[in-house]
Phi, psi and omega in degrees: 000142177277165178283136177235156177244127180241129180276114183293335180285349182091352179211150182288140176301144179219163178257128181245116179264131170293156182301318181293324178295317179296319178297320179296319177297316179297321180293322177297315180295314182297327183262005180274002179069219182262006179261151171292144180219142184245164179209165176241162182217152176269131184228136172239143180271126181238099185065237178264006184246171184231125183250121178267118188238354178205142179244137183231150182242110178272166172295144184197166175245130187236162177209170180296342183236003181200159172220136183232120174257120185271163175303328177294320178297322177294319181296318180295320179295320178298319178298321178296320180293322177295321178294330175292343183099011180287135181288147178305327180297324179282329177299331178293351175280003177287082191231030176220136170235127178229157177203163183262143169256019178056252181255008181269176177293171187252015176290135181298144179260174176298324177296323178297320179293322179293320180296325180300324182297325179294319182289329190251011181297116179080007185293334182295343180264358182271181182288335181235082186281053177216165177206146181245133175243137181231131172237126183223178178209182183290345177277001181071018172283151184210134177243124186238138177229143177247122178253115181252093187288334178291335179259347181073029180229160176228135178256103185271139184056053183286156177291149178214162179205167177263143176228151178288141175253025176288132181249164178298322178297325179292320176301311182296325179301312183284329175298317179295319179297316181295317179299321184281330191242353184241128177229154183277132178288130180229153179245143176230140181238138179294139180289139179286123184259007178100339177199152183293180183277194186303140178112346182244016184296323182291328179294321182278334179280317178052047178057042175095008184257010173074197185299120179053035176083357180269153174277201182301132179270132182242095186300334182291348180261005178065222182292344178274007185281348178270111185241148175293151178295137177095000180237150179267185186290347180267356182292140183276348182273090183242162186246150177293130186263042176287154188284348182292159184293118176052049175279071192277129171228120179270118183293313175212129184213105178267358181267123182267348179213165180136207185296334179294325177297321177298318179298317180296320178297319179299315182296314182293332182275324187247351181229050185289341181288348176236147178255133181240137182248124175253136178222146179254139178243000000 
């Protein structure tokens, strides 16, 4: 029987890049021109997996076929992190080295393996005995390896994925901003009060004829409820109750003069923009 490896956790270890960390790596490669360029990263171990959450750029010397980060460059970067106020325990999370192969493939080279020895010398005795190597290019291809020095094994071309780096504090920050600066647009309409405001009293009065020239409206009489002023409900002179403005039709009218003449004079004098037709039947 051959030797087999079984993952006791039930799943293979993988490297998880936060979205911002992956974007930073891509930006370094895109702006690195035609030379190889390297970077370092902060990694925390989460169960059996490794999460890359920050990318850093140390001083280095580059060429179209190589990039070299010296121990002096590492020392200067460590000093910068201390000046930021980062605790030494977190600085020990500096457990990723990545670099670009520009437009070439992403398989590690012999130089890449030699560079790894400088980064990992004595790491097995430290608090985080692992290291992540990343090789990428402008095509966004990526080769990832996990070196587990405490176990003495390396997982070459390891699986990786992107994870959100959204935090609860970030959620609350934007919720507060939205509450403070965003309001819902609303519309309001004036309630209809039965007649317009000041200035239209003469139109509604119509020299004593009530709303639109009609007398008291009696809804219980249906369309016969619009009566001329001065007549009771038994009067035969009734008006058509269509909804258009003053659609007056006199069913029977033997009176040739009187209040109706006043109404017609009012309409012709003050409502000349509309034409009204009176007809006798």
